[in-house]
ZAMI-829143 format. One record per atom (N, C-alpha, C): x, y, z; residue number from 0. Coordinates in steps of 0.05 Angstrom, whole numbers, plus 5000, padded with zeros to 4 digits. Atoms other than C-alpha are relative to their C-alpha. Layout:
<c1 X | c2 Y | c3 Z | num NUM>
...
This chain:
<c1 5006 | c2 4992 | c3 4973 | num 0>
<c1 6578 | c2 2982 | c3 6526 | num 0>
<c1 4973 | c2 5015 | c3 5000 | num 0>
<c1 5027 | c2 4989 | c3 5002 | num 1>
<c1 6503 | c2 2995 | c3 6529 | num 1>
<c1 4997 | c2 5026 | c3 5016 | num 1>
<c1 5005 | c2 4977 | c3 4984 | num 2>
<c1 6505 | c2 3045 | c3 6586 | num 2>
<c1 5012 | c2 5026 | c3 4989 | num 2>
<c1 4988 | c2 4977 | c3 5012 | num 3>
<c1 6552 | c2 3092 | c3 6550 | num 3>
<c1 4986 | c2 5009 | c3 4975 | num 3>
<c1 5015 | c2 4993 | c3 5024 | num 4>
<c1 6512 | c2 3089 | c3 6486 | num 4>
<c1 4975 | c2 5016 | c3 5006 | num 4>
<c1 5024 | c2 4984 | c3 4993 | num 5>
<c1 6452 | c2 3118 | c3 6522 | num 5>
<c1 5007 | c2 5029 | c3 5000 | num 5>
<c1 4992 | c2 4972 | c3 5000 | num 6>
<c1 6490 | c2 3183 | c3 6529 | num 6>
<c1 5009 | c2 5009 | c3 4972 | num 6>
<c1 4988 | c2 4992 | c3 5025 | num 7>
<c1 6526 | c2 3183 | c3 6463 | num 7>
<c1 4982 | c2 5000 | c3 4975 | num 7>
<c1 5015 | c2 5003 | c3 5025 | num 8>
<c1 6474 | c2 3162 | c3 6412 | num 8>
<c1 4973 | c2 5013 | c3 4999 | num 8>
<c1 5026 | c2 4988 | c3 4999 | num 9>
<c1 6410 | c2 3195 | c3 6435 | num 9>
<c1 5003 | c2 5030 | c3 5002 | num 9>
<c1 4993 | c2 4971 | c3 5000 | num 10>
<c1 6426 | c2 3267 | c3 6415 | num 10>
<c1 4978 | c2 5018 | c3 5011 | num 10>
<c1 5022 | c2 4984 | c3 4990 | num 11>
<c1 6356 | c2 3295 | c3 6431 | num 11>
<c1 4999 | c2 4999 | c3 5030 | num 11>
<c1 5001 | c2 5003 | c3 4971 | num 12>
<c1 6361 | c2 3269 | c3 6501 | num 12>
<c1 5027 | c2 5001 | c3 5014 | num 12>
<c1 4973 | c2 5000 | c3 4989 | num 13>
<c1 6436 | c2 3278 | c3 6511 | num 13>
<c1 5003 | c2 5016 | c3 5025 | num 13>
<c1 4997 | c2 4984 | c3 4977 | num 14>
<c1 6430 | c2 3334 | c3 6560 | num 14>
<c1 4988 | c2 4987 | c3 5025 | num 14>
<c1 5013 | c2 5014 | c3 4978 | num 15>
<c1 6380 | c2 3297 | c3 6604 | num 15>
<c1 5016 | c2 4975 | c3 5009 | num 15>
<c1 4985 | c2 5024 | c3 4994 | num 16>
<c1 6420 | c2 3233 | c3 6599 | num 16>
<c1 5026 | c2 5006 | c3 5015 | num 16>
<c1 4975 | c2 4992 | c3 4987 | num 17>
<c1 6484 | c2 3268 | c3 6618 | num 17>
<c1 4994 | c2 5010 | c3 5028 | num 17>
<c1 5009 | c2 4990 | c3 4974 | num 18>
<c1 6447 | c2 3303 | c3 6675 | num 18>
<c1 4995 | c2 4978 | c3 5020 | num 18>
<c1 5005 | c2 5023 | c3 4982 | num 19>
<c1 6425 | c2 3236 | c3 6703 | num 19>
<c1 5026 | c2 4988 | c3 5010 | num 19>
<c1 4973 | c2 5010 | c3 4993 | num 20>
<c1 6497 | c2 3211 | c3 6702 | num 20>
<c1 5013 | c2 5018 | c3 5021 | num 20>
<c1 4988 | c2 4980 | c3 4982 | num 21>
<c1 6521 | c2 3275 | c3 6736 | num 21>
<c1 4986 | c2 4999 | c3 5027 | num 21>
<c1 5015 | c2 5001 | c3 4974 | num 22>
<c1 6466 | c2 3271 | c3 6789 | num 22>
<c1 5009 | c2 4975 | c3 5016 | num 22>
<c1 4991 | c2 5024 | c3 4987 | num 23>
<c1 6488 | c2 3200 | c3 6804 | num 23>
<c1 5027 | c2 5005 | c3 5014 | num 23>
<c1 4973 | c2 4996 | c3 4990 | num 24>
<c1 6560 | c2 3220 | c3 6813 | num 24>
<c1 5001 | c2 5022 | c3 5022 | num 24>
<c1 5002 | c2 4979 | c3 4979 | num 25>
<c1 6543 | c2 3284 | c3 6853 | num 25>
<c1 4988 | c2 4989 | c3 5025 | num 25>
<c1 5011 | c2 5012 | c3 4976 | num 26>
<c1 6501 | c2 3242 | c3 6899 | num 26>
<c1 5021 | c2 4985 | c3 5016 | num 26>
<c1 4977 | c2 5013 | c3 4986 | num 27>
<c1 6563 | c2 3201 | c3 6915 | num 27>
<c1 5016 | c2 5021 | c3 5015 | num 27>
<c1 4984 | c2 4979 | c3 4987 | num 28>
<c1 6601 | c2 3265 | c3 6930 | num 28>
<c1 4986 | c2 5010 | c3 5026 | num 28>
<c1 5014 | c2 4991 | c3 4976 | num 29>
<c1 6548 | c2 3291 | c3 6978 | num 29>
<c1 4998 | c2 4978 | c3 5021 | num 29>
<c1 5002 | c2 5022 | c3 4982 | num 30>
<c1 6537 | c2 3223 | c3 7009 | num 30>
<c1 5026 | c2 4996 | c3 5016 | num 30>
<c1 4975 | c2 5005 | c3 4987 | num 31>
<c1 6611 | c2 3214 | c3 7024 | num 31>
<c1 5009 | c2 5023 | c3 5018 | num 31>
<c1 4994 | c2 4977 | c3 4983 | num 32>
<c1 6615 | c2 3283 | c3 7055 | num 32>
<c1 4983 | c2 4998 | c3 5026 | num 32>
<c1 5018 | c2 5000 | c3 4977 | num 33>
<c1 6557 | c2 3269 | c3 7103 | num 33>
<c1 4999 | c2 4975 | c3 5017 | num 33>
<c1 5004 | c2 5024 | c3 4984 | num 34>
<c1 6558 | c2 3197 | c3 7124 | num 34>
<c1 5024 | c2 4995 | c3 5020 | num 34>
<c1 4979 | c2 5007 | c3 4982 | num 35>
<c1 6596 | c2 3176 | c3 7186 | num 35>
<c1 5013 | c2 4974 | c3 4991 | num 35>
<c1 4985 | c2 5024 | c3 5009 | num 36>
<c1 6650 | c2 3124 | c3 7172 | num 36>
<c1 4997 | c2 4978 | c3 5020 | num 36>
<c1 5001 | c2 5024 | c3 4983 | num 37>
<c1 6641 | c2 3054 | c3 7199 | num 37>
<c1 5018 | c2 4980 | c3 4987 | num 37>
<c1 4980 | c2 5017 | c3 5012 | num 38>
<c1 6702 | c2 3012 | c3 7186 | num 38>
<c1 4990 | c2 4972 | c3 4994 | num 38>
<c1 5010 | c2 5027 | c3 5004 | num 39>
<c1 6662 | c2 2948 | c3 7190 | num 39>
<c1 4988 | c2 4996 | c3 4972 | num 39>
<c1 5012 | c2 5004 | c3 5027 | num 40>
<c1 6624 | c2 2960 | c3 7126 | num 40>
<c1 5014 | c2 5015 | c3 4978 | num 40>
<c1 4987 | c2 4985 | c3 5021 | num 41>
<c1 6668 | c2 3010 | c3 7089 | num 41>
<c1 5016 | c2 4980 | c3 4982 | num 41>
<c1 4986 | c2 5018 | c3 5019 | num 42>
<c1 6693 | c2 2974 | c3 7027 | num 42>
<c1 4987 | c2 4973 | c3 4996 | num 42>
<c1 5013 | c2 5026 | c3 5002 | num 43>
<c1 6645 | c2 2916 | c3 7036 | num 43>
<c1 4979 | c2 5002 | c3 4978 | num 43>
<c1 5021 | c2 5001 | c3 5020 | num 44>
<c1 6592 | c2 2894 | c3 6987 | num 44>
<c1 4975 | c2 5015 | c3 5010 | num 44>
<c1 5023 | c2 4985 | c3 4989 | num 45>
<c1 6539 | c2 2924 | c3 7033 | num 45>
<c1 5005 | c2 5030 | c3 4996 | num 45>
<c1 4993 | c2 4972 | c3 5005 | num 46>
<c1 6575 | c2 2991 | c3 7028 | num 46>
<c1 4995 | c2 5007 | c3 4971 | num 46>
<c1 5003 | c2 4996 | c3 5029 | num 47>
<c1 6576 | c2 2985 | c3 6952 | num 47>
<c1 4970 | c2 4999 | c3 4993 | num 47>
<c1 5029 | c2 5002 | c3 5005 | num 48>
<c1 6503 | c2 2963 | c3 6951 | num 48>
<c1 4986 | c2 5026 | c3 5007 | num 48>
<c1 5013 | c2 4976 | c3 4990 | num 49>
<c1 6481 | c2 3023 | c3 6992 | num 49>
<c1 5009 | c2 5025 | c3 4984 | num 49>
<c1 4991 | c2 4975 | c3 5013 | num 50>
<c1 6524 | c2 3077 | c3 6960 | num 50>
<c1 4991 | c2 5001 | c3 4970 | num 50>
<c1 5009 | c2 5000 | c3 5028 | num 51>
<c1 6509 | c2 3055 | c3 6888 | num 51>
<c1 4969 | c2 5001 | c3 4998 | num 51>
<c1 5029 | c2 5000 | c3 4999 | num 52>
<c1 6436 | c2 3042 | c3 6905 | num 52>
<c1 4989 | c2 5028 | c3 5006 | num 52>
<c1 5009 | c2 4973 | c3 4992 | num 53>
<c1 6429 | c2 3110 | c3 6939 | num 53>
<c1 5004 | c2 5019 | c3 4977 | num 53>
<c1 4995 | c2 4982 | c3 5023 | num 54>
<c1 6460 | c2 3146 | c3 6879 | num 54>
<c1 4981 | c2 4995 | c3 4977 | num 54>
<c1 5019 | c2 5007 | c3 5022 | num 55>
<c1 6417 | c2 3108 | c3 6829 | num 55>
<c1 4972 | c2 5009 | c3 5007 | num 55>
<c1 5026 | c2 4992 | c3 4990 | num 56>
<c1 6355 | c2 3121 | c3 6871 | num 56>
<c1 4997 | c2 5031 | c3 4998 | num 56>
<c1 5001 | c2 4971 | c3 5001 | num 57>
<c1 6371 | c2 3195 | c3 6876 | num 57>
<c1 4996 | c2 5010 | c3 4971 | num 57>
<c1 5003 | c2 4992 | c3 5028 | num 58>
<c1 6377 | c2 3200 | c3 6800 | num 58>
<c1 4970 | c2 4997 | c3 4992 | num 58>
<c1 5028 | c2 5004 | c3 5006 | num 59>
<c1 6306 | c2 3172 | c3 6796 | num 59>
<c1 4983 | c2 5021 | c3 5014 | num 59>
<c1 5015 | c2 4979 | c3 4985 | num 60>
<c1 6282 | c2 3223 | c3 6848 | num 60>
<c1 5003 | c2 5027 | c3 4986 | num 60>
<c1 4995 | c2 4975 | c3 5014 | num 61>
<c1 6314 | c2 3281 | c3 6811 | num 61>
<c1 4987 | c2 5001 | c3 4973 | num 61>
<c1 5011 | c2 5002 | c3 5027 | num 62>
<c1 6288 | c2 3257 | c3 6744 | num 62>
<c1 4978 | c2 4979 | c3 4999 | num 62>
<c1 5021 | c2 5021 | c3 4997 | num 63>
<c1 6222 | c2 3221 | c3 6759 | num 63>
<c1 4988 | c2 4991 | c3 4973 | num 63>
<c1 5011 | c2 5008 | c3 5026 | num 64>
<c1 6202 | c2 3220 | c3 6685 | num 64>
<c1 5020 | c2 4982 | c3 4985 | num 64>
<c1 4980 | c2 5016 | c3 5014 | num 65>
<c1 6266 | c2 3182 | c3 6666 | num 65>
<c1 4994 | c2 4970 | c3 5002 | num 65>
<c1 5005 | c2 5028 | c3 5001 | num 66>
<c1 6261 | c2 3110 | c3 6646 | num 66>
<c1 5020 | c2 4984 | c3 5017 | num 66>
<c1 4982 | c2 5017 | c3 4985 | num 67>
<c1 6292 | c2 3053 | c3 6685 | num 67>
<c1 5027 | c2 4996 | c3 4985 | num 67>
<c1 4977 | c2 5003 | c3 5017 | num 68>
<c1 6340 | c2 3045 | c3 6627 | num 68>
<c1 5020 | c2 5024 | c3 5004 | num 68>
<c1 4983 | c2 4977 | c3 4995 | num 69>
<c1 6366 | c2 3116 | c3 6638 | num 69>
<c1 5010 | c2 5001 | c3 5029 | num 69>
<c1 4992 | c2 5000 | c3 4971 | num 70>
<c1 6367 | c2 3111 | c3 6714 | num 70>
<c1 5022 | c2 4980 | c3 5005 | num 70>
<c1 4979 | c2 5021 | c3 4997 | num 71>
<c1 6408 | c2 3047 | c3 6711 | num 71>
<c1 5023 | c2 5003 | c3 4980 | num 71>
<c1 4980 | c2 4994 | c3 5020 | num 72>
<c1 6447 | c2 3074 | c3 6652 | num 72>
<c1 5008 | c2 4975 | c3 4984 | num 72>
<c1 4994 | c2 5025 | c3 5014 | num 73>
<c1 6441 | c2 3007 | c3 6618 | num 73>
<c1 4974 | c2 4987 | c3 4991 | num 73>
<c1 5025 | c2 5012 | c3 5011 | num 74>
<c1 6386 | c2 2980 | c3 6572 | num 74>
<c1 4996 | c2 4971 | c3 5008 | num 74>
<c1 5003 | c2 5028 | c3 4993 | num 75>
<c1 6401 | c2 2907 | c3 6585 | num 75>
<c1 4995 | c2 4996 | c3 5029 | num 75>
<c1 5004 | c2 5003 | c3 4971 | num 76>
<c1 6405 | c2 2916 | c3 6660 | num 76>
<c1 4971 | c2 5007 | c3 5007 | num 76>
<c1 5028 | c2 4992 | c3 4994 | num 77>
<c1 6337 | c2 2952 | c3 6660 | num 77>
<c1 4981 | c2 4977 | c3 4993 | num 77>
<c1 5017 | c2 5022 | c3 5008 | num 78>
<c1 6307 | c2 2892 | c3 6624 | num 78>
<c1 5003 | c2 4976 | c3 5019 | num 78>
<c1 4995 | c2 5022 | c3 4981 | num 79>
<c1 6339 | c2 2844 | c3 6675 | num 79>
<c1 4990 | c2 5006 | c3 5028 | num 79>
<c1 5007 | c2 4992 | c3 4973 | num 80>
<c1 6317 | c2 2884 | c3 6736 | num 80>
<c1 4970 | c2 4996 | c3 5005 | num 80>
<c1 5028 | c2 5007 | c3 4997 | num 81>
<c1 6251 | c2 2848 | c3 6746 | num 81>
<c1 4998 | c2 4984 | c3 5027 | num 81>
<c1 5004 | c2 5012 | c3 4974 | num 82>
<c1 6221 | c2 2820 | c3 6810 | num 82>
<c1 5011 | c2 4971 | c3 5003 | num 82>
<c1 4990 | c2 5028 | c3 4997 | num 83>
<c1 6237 | c2 2746 | c3 6797 | num 83>
<c1 5030 | c2 4999 | c3 5002 | num 83>
<c1 4971 | c2 5000 | c3 4999 | num 84>
<c1 6310 | c2 2761 | c3 6784 | num 84>
<c1 5011 | c2 5015 | c3 5025 | num 84>
<c1 4992 | c2 4986 | c3 4975 | num 85>
<c1 6314 | c2 2810 | c3 6843 | num 85>
<c1 4999 | c2 4980 | c3 5023 | num 85>
<c1 5002 | c2 5020 | c3 4979 | num 86>
<c1 6289 | c2 2754 | c3 6888 | num 86>
<c1 5022 | c2 4979 | c3 4998 | num 86>
<c1 4981 | c2 5021 | c3 5004 | num 87>
<c1 6334 | c2 2701 | c3 6858 | num 87>
<c1 5029 | c2 5010 | c3 5007 | num 87>
<c1 4973 | c2 4991 | c3 4996 | num 88>
<c1 6398 | c2 2742 | c3 6856 | num 88>
<c1 5005 | c2 5014 | c3 5026 | num 88>
<c1 4999 | c2 4988 | c3 4973 | num 89>
<c1 6382 | c2 2779 | c3 6920 | num 89>
<c1 5009 | c2 4979 | c3 5021 | num 89>
<c1 4992 | c2 5021 | c3 4981 | num 90>
<c1 6390 | c2 2713 | c3 6957 | num 90>
<c1 5029 | c2 4993 | c3 4997 | num 90>
<c1 4972 | c2 5004 | c3 5005 | num 91>
<c1 6458 | c2 2703 | c3 6925 | num 91>
<c1 5017 | c2 5023 | c3 5011 | num 91>
<c1 4985 | c2 4976 | c3 4991 | num 92>
<c1 6480 | c2 2774 | c3 6941 | num 92>
<c1 5001 | c2 5000 | c3 5031 | num 92>
<c1 5001 | c2 5001 | c3 4971 | num 93>
<c1 6459 | c2 2765 | c3 7014 | num 93>
<c1 5023 | c2 4985 | c3 5012 | num 93>
<c1 4978 | c2 5016 | c3 4990 | num 94>
<c1 6514 | c2 2714 | c3 7022 | num 94>
<c1 5027 | c2 5015 | c3 5000 | num 94>
<c1 4974 | c2 4985 | c3 5002 | num 95>
<c1 6569 | c2 2765 | c3 7005 | num 95>
<c1 4998 | c2 5028 | c3 5012 | num 95>
<c1 5005 | c2 4973 | c3 4990 | num 96>
<c1 6541 | c2 2826 | c3 7042 | num 96>
<c1 5024 | c2 5013 | c3 5013 | num 96>
<c1 4978 | c2 4987 | c3 4986 | num 97>
<c1 6600 | c2 2838 | c3 7087 | num 97>
<c1 5027 | c2 4992 | c3 4988 | num 97>
<c1 4975 | c2 5007 | c3 5014 | num 98>
<c1 6652 | c2 2811 | c3 7039 | num 98>
<c1 5014 | c2 5025 | c3 4989 | num 98>
<c1 4984 | c2 4978 | c3 5013 | num 99>
<c1 6708 | c2 2857 | c3 7016 | num 99>
<c1 5016 | c2 4988 | c3 4978 | num 99>
<c1 4987 | c2 5015 | c3 5021 | num 100>
<c1 6728 | c2 2808 | c3 6962 | num 100>
<c1 4998 | c2 5015 | c3 4973 | num 100>
<c1 4999 | c2 4986 | c3 5026 | num 101>
<c1 6750 | c2 2840 | c3 6896 | num 101>
<c1 4983 | c2 4985 | c3 4979 | num 101>
<c1 5015 | c2 5016 | c3 5019 | num 102>
<c1 6718 | c2 2783 | c3 6857 | num 102>
<c1 4970 | c2 5005 | c3 5003 | num 102>
<c1 5028 | c2 4995 | c3 4996 | num 103>
<c1 6650 | c2 2796 | c3 6888 | num 103>
<c1 4992 | c2 5027 | c3 4988 | num 103>
<c1 5005 | c2 4973 | c3 5011 | num 104>
<c1 6654 | c2 2870 | c3 6869 | num 104>
<c1 4999 | c2 4998 | c3 4970 | num 104>
<c1 4999 | c2 5003 | c3 5029 | num 105>
<c1 6672 | c2 2851 | c3 6797 | num 105>
<c1 4974 | c2 4986 | c3 4991 | num 105>
<c1 5024 | c2 5015 | c3 5008 | num 106>
<c1 6614 | c2 2801 | c3 6794 | num 106>
<c1 4975 | c2 5017 | c3 5001 | num 106>
<c1 5025 | c2 4986 | c3 4996 | num 107>
<c1 6561 | c2 2848 | c3 6819 | num 107>
<c1 4999 | c2 5028 | c3 4989 | num 107>
<c1 5001 | c2 4972 | c3 5007 | num 108>
<c1 6582 | c2 2918 | c3 6799 | num 108>
<c1 5015 | c2 5009 | c3 4975 | num 108>
<c1 4983 | c2 4991 | c3 5022 | num 109>
<c1 6632 | c2 2920 | c3 6742 | num 109>
<c1 4990 | c2 4990 | c3 4973 | num 109>
<c1 5006 | c2 5009 | c3 5027 | num 110>
<c1 6624 | c2 2915 | c3 6667 | num 110>
<c1 5019 | c2 4976 | c3 4995 | num 110>
<c1 4984 | c2 5024 | c3 5005 | num 111>
<c1 6647 | c2 2845 | c3 6649 | num 111>
<c1 4987 | c2 4984 | c3 4978 | num 111>
<c1 5012 | c2 5018 | c3 5019 | num 112>
<c1 6636 | c2 2791 | c3 6599 | num 112>
<c1 4977 | c2 4984 | c3 5013 | num 112>
<c1 5023 | c2 5015 | c3 4989 | num 113>
<c1 6571 | c2 2753 | c3 6608 | num 113>
<c1 5008 | c2 4971 | c3 5003 | num 113>
<c1 4990 | c2 5027 | c3 4996 | num 114>
<c1 6605 | c2 2691 | c3 6635 | num 114>
<c1 4986 | c2 4986 | c3 5024 | num 114>
<c1 5013 | c2 5011 | c3 4976 | num 115>
<c1 6564 | c2 2681 | c3 6698 | num 115>
<c1 4970 | c2 5002 | c3 4996 | num 115>
<c1 5029 | c2 4999 | c3 5000 | num 116>
<c1 6491 | c2 2670 | c3 6711 | num 116>
<c1 4989 | c2 5028 | c3 5008 | num 116>
<c1 5008 | c2 4974 | c3 4990 | num 117>
<c1 6487 | c2 2737 | c3 6746 | num 117>
<c1 5003 | c2 5021 | c3 4978 | num 117>
<c1 4998 | c2 4980 | c3 5021 | num 118>
<c1 6470 | c2 2793 | c3 6697 | num 118>
<c1 5021 | c2 5021 | c3 5007 | num 118>
<c1 4979 | c2 4980 | c3 4997 | num 119>
<c1 6525 | c2 2845 | c3 6686 | num 119>
<c1 4989 | c2 5024 | c3 5016 | num 119>
<c1 5006 | c2 4976 | c3 4983 | num 120>
<c1 6523 | c2 2902 | c3 6738 | num 120>
<c1 4974 | c2 4997 | c3 5016 | num 120>
<c1 5026 | c2 5004 | c3 4987 | num 121>
<c1 6463 | c2 2870 | c3 6773 | num 121>
<c1 5000 | c2 5012 | c3 5028 | num 121>
<c1 4999 | c2 4987 | c3 4974 | num 122>
<c1 6487 | c2 2900 | c3 6839 | num 122>
<c1 4987 | c2 5027 | c3 5000 | num 122>
<c1 5014 | c2 4974 | c3 5002 | num 123>
<c1 6461 | c2 2967 | c3 6814 | num 123>
<c1 4970 | c2 4997 | c3 5002 | num 123>
<c1 5028 | c2 5005 | c3 4998 | num 124>
<c1 6392 | c2 2938 | c3 6806 | num 124>
<c1 4992 | c2 4994 | c3 5029 | num 124>
<c1 5006 | c2 5007 | c3 4972 | num 125>
<c1 6394 | c2 2907 | c3 6876 | num 125>
<c1 5004 | c2 5024 | c3 5018 | num 125>
<c1 4995 | c2 4976 | c3 4984 | num 126>
<c1 6423 | c2 2971 | c3 6904 | num 126>
<c1 4977 | c2 5020 | c3 4998 | num 126>
<c1 5023 | c2 4983 | c3 5004 | num 127>
<c1 6367 | c2 3012 | c3 6873 | num 127>
<c1 4976 | c2 4991 | c3 5016 | num 127>
<c1 5023 | c2 5011 | c3 4986 | num 128>
<c1 6314 | c2 2966 | c3 6902 | num 128>
<c1 5004 | c2 5002 | c3 5030 | num 128>
<c1 4994 | c2 4997 | c3 4971 | num 129>
<c1 6348 | c2 2966 | c3 6970 | num 129>
<c1 4996 | c2 5029 | c3 5009 | num 129>
<c1 5003 | c2 4972 | c3 4994 | num 130>
<c1 6351 | c2 3042 | c3 6969 | num 130>
<c1 4970 | c2 5008 | c3 5001 | num 130>
<c1 5029 | c2 4995 | c3 5000 | num 131>
<c1 6277 | c2 3045 | c3 6951 | num 131>
<c1 4987 | c2 4989 | c3 5026 | num 131>
<c1 5010 | c2 5013 | c3 4975 | num 132>
<c1 6263 | c2 2998 | c3 7010 | num 132>
<c1 5006 | c2 5018 | c3 5024 | num 132>
<c1 4991 | c2 4982 | c3 4978 | num 133>
<c1 6303 | c2 3043 | c3 7058 | num 133>
<c1 4984 | c2 5026 | c3 4999 | num 133>
<c1 5013 | c2 4974 | c3 5004 | num 134>
<c1 6270 | c2 3106 | c3 7029 | num 134>
<c1 4971 | c2 5000 | c3 5011 | num 134>
<c1 5027 | c2 5002 | c3 4989 | num 135>
<c1 6202 | c2 3081 | c3 7053 | num 135>
<c1 4999 | c2 5009 | c3 5029 | num 135>
<c1 4999 | c2 4994 | c3 4971 | num 136>
<c1 6224 | c2 3095 | c3 7125 | num 136>
<c1 5014 | c2 5026 | c3 5007 | num 136>
<c1 4985 | c2 4976 | c3 4995 | num 137>
<c1 6263 | c2 3160 | c3 7117 | num 137>
<c1 4992 | c2 5022 | c3 4980 | num 137>
<c1 5004 | c2 4978 | c3 5018 | num 138>
<c1 6254 | c2 3229 | c3 7088 | num 138>
<c1 5024 | c2 5001 | c3 4980 | num 138>
<c1 4980 | c2 5000 | c3 5021 | num 139>
<c1 6293 | c2 3240 | c3 7023 | num 139>
<c1 5026 | c2 5012 | c3 5010 | num 139>
<c1 4975 | c2 4987 | c3 4992 | num 140>
<c1 6344 | c2 3288 | c3 7054 | num 140>
<c1 5014 | c2 4985 | c3 5022 | num 140>
<c1 4988 | c2 5016 | c3 4979 | num 141>
<c1 6356 | c2 3240 | c3 7112 | num 141>
<c1 5015 | c2 4976 | c3 4989 | num 141>
<c1 4986 | c2 5024 | c3 5012 | num 142>
<c1 6378 | c2 3184 | c3 7065 | num 142>
<c1 5030 | c2 5005 | c3 4998 | num 142>
<c1 4971 | c2 4994 | c3 5003 | num 143>
<c1 6445 | c2 3220 | c3 7058 | num 143>
<c1 5014 | c2 4996 | c3 5027 | num 143>
<c1 4987 | c2 5000 | c3 4974 | num 144>
<c1 6458 | c2 3216 | c3 7133 | num 144>
<c1 4996 | c2 4975 | c3 5016 | num 144>
<c1 5005 | c2 5024 | c3 4985 | num 145>
<c1 6438 | c2 3146 | c3 7153 | num 145>
<c1 5026 | c2 4987 | c3 5007 | num 145>
<c1 4975 | c2 5012 | c3 4991 | num 146>
<c1 6492 | c2 3115 | c3 7195 | num 146>
<c1 5004 | c2 4972 | c3 4988 | num 146>
<c1 4995 | c2 5027 | c3 5010 | num 147>
<c1 6525 | c2 3053 | c3 7166 | num 147>
<c1 4990 | c2 4978 | c3 5017 | num 147>
<c1 5011 | c2 5020 | c3 4982 | num 148>
<c1 6504 | c2 3015 | c3 7228 | num 148>
<c1 4970 | c2 4994 | c3 4994 | num 148>
<c1 5029 | c2 5003 | c3 5006 | num 149>
<c1 6431 | c2 3028 | c3 7210 | num 149>
<c1 4997 | c2 4985 | c3 4973 | num 149>
<c1 5001 | c2 5015 | c3 5026 | num 150>
<c1 6444 | c2 3004 | c3 7138 | num 150>
<c1 5005 | c2 4971 | c3 5005 | num 150>
<c1 4993 | c2 5027 | c3 4993 | num 151>
<c1 6475 | c2 2942 | c3 7167 | num 151>
<c1 4976 | c2 4985 | c3 5012 | num 151>
<c1 5024 | c2 5011 | c3 4987 | num 152>
<c1 6411 | c2 2930 | c3 7207 | num 152>
<c1 4978 | c2 4995 | c3 4979 | num 152>
<c1 5022 | c2 5001 | c3 5019 | num 153>
<c1 6364 | c2 2943 | c3 7148 | num 153>
<c1 5005 | c2 4980 | c3 4977 | num 153>
<c1 4995 | c2 5018 | c3 5022 | num 154>
<c1 6399 | c2 2900 | c3 7096 | num 154>
<c1 4989 | c2 4972 | c3 5003 | num 154>
<c1 5012 | c2 5027 | c3 4997 | num 155>
<c1 6381 | c2 2832 | c3 7125 | num 155>
<c1 4970 | c2 5000 | c3 4999 | num 155>
<c1 5029 | c2 4998 | c3 5001 | num 156>
<c1 6309 | c2 2855 | c3 7134 | num 156>
<c1 4991 | c2 5002 | c3 4971 | num 156>
<c1 5007 | c2 4997 | c3 5028 | num 157>
<c1 6307 | c2 2876 | c3 7061 | num 157>
<c1 5002 | c2 4973 | c3 4985 | num 157>
<c1 4996 | c2 5025 | c3 5014 | num 158>
<c1 6336 | c2 2811 | c3 7035 | num 158>
<c1 4981 | c2 4978 | c3 5010 | num 158>
<c1 5020 | c2 5019 | c3 4990 | num 159>
<c1 6289 | c2 2771 | c3 7080 | num 159>
<c1 4973 | c2 5006 | c3 4987 | num 159>
<c1 5025 | c2 4993 | c3 5012 | num 160>
<c1 6231 | c2 2810 | c3 7051 | num 160>
<c1 4997 | c2 4990 | c3 4971 | num 160>
<c1 5001 | c2 5010 | c3 5027 | num 161>
<c1 6249 | c2 2785 | c3 6982 | num 161>
<c1 4988 | c2 4972 | c3 4998 | num 161>
<c1 5012 | c2 5027 | c3 5000 | num 162>
<c1 6228 | c2 2715 | c3 7001 | num 162>
<c1 4971 | c2 5001 | c3 5007 | num 162>
<c1 5028 | c2 4997 | c3 4992 | num 163>
<c1 6162 | c2 2741 | c3 7028 | num 163>
<c1 4983 | c2 5012 | c3 4978 | num 163>
<c1 5013 | c2 4988 | c3 5023 | num 164>
<c1 6143 | c2 2786 | c3 6970 | num 164>
<c1 5021 | c2 5011 | c3 4981 | num 164>
<c1 4981 | c2 4992 | c3 5021 | num 165>
<c1 6175 | c2 2810 | c3 6906 | num 165>
<c1 5002 | c2 5030 | c3 4997 | num 165>
<c1 5000 | c2 4970 | c3 5001 | num 166>
<c1 6171 | c2 2885 | c3 6923 | num 166>
<c1 4985 | c2 5010 | c3 4976 | num 166>
């Protein structure tokens, strides 16, 4: 499990690595305390994309010197998170945006065997890039309070932008 090894084997950087993980999880805590609930997207892939992307993006904001490998907590995922794959897999993800299917969650966000074309945990990469896209239009502190309805409006715009340019 590459993402866990980042914390366990790099002793000199262990504190920073652990801090990145904690910042990711604390971002979830704050986010869930502040966002209004919208039953339409809660539990959907869009909800997962935004909450994981927001937390991953926040880790990068809190630790701007950290590598993509540390921010994504996965060396392989960092190598896969490149514009051509973001464009390609973004179009696949777009088809399951409002899905609440357990299989979709496993495909995009969970650690699994590499049995599919989609890289393991690639939803975190897409989420990070979506959060970066959203962050261009909001102040950092406001990202915690964006209504789910607004996220639902922004997601199709983001995925459409992938076909126009590779961010």
